[in-house]
C-alpha positions, 0 to 999 in steps of 0.5 A: 206644394212645389216639386222638382223632377229628377230624371236619368238614363244610364248609357249611350244606348238609351236616348233622350226619349227615355228622359222625355217619358220620365218627365212626362209621367212625373208631370202627370203625377204632379198635376194629379196631386196638386204639385207645381213643378218648378224645374227638372234636373237631368243626368244623361248617360250616367249610372246611379251606382255612383253619386258623381252626377252633376245635376244630381249633386246640384239638386242636393245643393239646391234643396238647402234653398227651400225652393221645393218640397218634393223630388219626383222620380220615375222609380227609386233606381233613378235616384240611386242604386246604392243603399248607402248613397240612397240613405245618405242623400235622402237624409240630407234632403229630409233635413232640408224638409224635402221628400223623395217620391217614386211615382211608379212605386206606391210607397206609403208613409207608415212602417210598411212603407219603410220596409217596402222602400228598403226592399226596393233599394236592396233589389236595385243594388242586387240587380246592379251587382248581378247585372255587373257579373252578367255583363262581364261574362257577356263581354268575354263572350263578345270578345271571343267573337270580336264583337264591340263591348259598348265602348265608343268605336275608334274614329273611322269605325262604326258598330253594326246591329250585330255589334261587329266593327265595320269601316265608316265610309265617312270617317275612315278616309280621314283616319287614314289621312291622319296616319299617312300625314304623320308617317310622312313627317307632319307633326301632331300639332300641324295635323291637329291645327288642320283638323281644328280649322276643318272642324273635324270631330272624333265622333259626334261629341269628342273633338281632337283637343290635345296631342294626347288624343291624337297619339292615343289614336295613332297607337291603336292597333285596331286600325290594322285589324287587331281586336283587343279586349282585356286579355283577349287579343285576336289578329285580323279580328276587325277590318283594317283601315291603315296598311301595316307599313304605314302603321309601323312607320307611325309607331317608329316616329312616336317612339322616336318622339320620346327622345326627339331633340329640338330642331335647333341646338344653340343658334344652329338649325338641324334641318334634317331632323325627323328625315335622316335615318341610320343606315345600319339600324334604321333609327332616326338620326338626331342633331347634336354637337360638341366643343373642342379644346380650342373652343371650336363648335362642331355639329353632327347628326347621330343615330338615336340608338347610338346616342340613347341606348348604345345599341348601335355603333354607327358613328356621327356624321358632320351636319354640314356635309350630310345636309349638302349631300342630301340637297345635292341628291335631291337636285340630281334625283328629284329636280329633273324634268321627267320626275317633275312632270310625274310630280305634276301629274300626281298633284293634279290627280290628288287635287281632283279627288273628291273631298272626303271631309264634306260628307262627314261634316254633313253627317255631323250637322244632321246629328247636331240638328237632331240633338237640338230638336230633342232639347227643344222638345224637352223645353216645350215639355216644361223641363227648362232649366239652366243646364238645358239652356246651356246645352242648347247654346252649345249645340247651336254654337257647334252647328254654326261652326259646322256650317262654316266648315262646310262652306269653307270646304265647299268653296270652289278649288283654285284652278291648277294646271300642269304647266303651273305646277312644273314652273313652281317646282322648277324654281328649285333647280340649280340652287347653291348647295352651300347656301343655308337658306336654299338647303332649308327650302329644299328640305322643307319643300320636299319632306316626303324624301327620307334619307339614310346614311351608312 
């Protein structure tokens, strides 16, 4: 008689070891009853309250191929915790001449077995419903104490043994770097590209794949210490990673990005986009233009609130005038010998800082190695299937990517000296403010400078 094993665990708090135990006991049962185990179907961190389980559904589909006669489960609640799902899928298996056997629950084939089976399924569903009520009550109590309620902590945080949030010394510097870079004018795409090149993960499994993930992070008020769960909100409930001032600058930028115009209008480029602010209300100035009756085209920067919400009476300023003014102010206040020397000192200070990414990547590599060992143990136990092989291939690929990233980050930094930095910055002194190319080079090179017009 040919058998397959279905194994499952419910949450991230359980480990691969629980799967190993289920498979081992199912294999021992099969050996005692002269069954040949042909494969195993494994769902990780998925509840049996739902039938939306990939390996479970694959097993149901495979039952129509007549490749096995029995599905072995550790207990019936591994198969389903919903009586409707249990009866529905067991009926499908029965039509395909496949029986479900619980190795830990001795259920006979007679009428009493039917009653016992129904009782066990009902108890599993009752337990699931009662557990849900208890969990909700427990989550409310945890929230009042600012404790984590099981969700994956935000990037930069860990949850300790008492379920309180604490700062992760490996990832918190990267989280602060992301906020600071965005607040200082870098785009989400630029930050994401850099994170991908450095192979920075958000947790051991989630990667910054899309801008939406980054924007979700940038809006998360936990980073300024605000705890929120449901309708429970507690200020300073968890340790903050991001200073309030940086967080507020980020929120302003994300709000403005909803209405942010293109940096180019027609054939003209608005080089102060995201860097010029209204002197009356503080809102970002946006590029716009118009055409006179004679056909002459005019270009302006206008307050975002004046343009979109009509809540500010700041008049538009001529594009050419304000761009020339900004460049001239940069020349007079930034491109001066004493300021350039301070810039050089600060660059060297930042350059000599310890690389905060390498320890984080090394921790990720250690986690990947552990997960590879777990999968190899399952394969050695005889649970090899296409899903496990694909999982192993994915983990090996991630390991290789991490090793490459660590190597790149570990490459010796190029040598920098103060004189070289001063020479490079000094190249921008004395340029022609009427030259559009020079104006653009100044604005692009010194993005930290923000300007407001009254």
